[in-house]
C-alpha positions, 0 to 999 in steps of 0.5 A, a space after each residue: 884208583 892206586 889201591 896198592 894195598 888192594 893190589 898187593 892182596 889180589 896178587 897174593 890172593 886169587 891171582 896166586 891161586 890162578 898161578 897154581 892152576 894154570 901150572 896144573 891146567 898146562 900139563 893137561 893140554 894136548 902134548 903139543 901145546 903143553 910146553 908152551 902153555 908151561 912156559 906162559 904160565 910161568 911167564 905169567 907168574 913173573 909179570 905178577 912178581 914184577 907187579 907186586 914189586 911195582 905195587 910195593 914200591 908205588 910205582 904206576 908206570 911199572 904196575 901198568 906194564 907189568 899188568 898188561 904183559 900178564 894179561 897178553 900172556 894170559 890171552 895167549 895161554 887161553 889160545 892154546 886150550 882146545 874148543 869143543 869144535 876142535 876136539 871133535 
């Protein structure tokens, strides 16, 4: 809906908190996954910063691109979290 103010508020609010939590969680993952998780958490942060910049410029194309890249990296991050079956 091109609600640019809401997009920027969401990035600085809940998504900003998510960035912090991903960083803390990455340190708690299995040693072989921790560095990849940290890199993904950092990359998600970069995408959110670029999404924020695109929203500030009212650039729908770039905002959509950065949003998609952030989601892809988030999915990759989630795939590094072991499931209960993997822990057993």
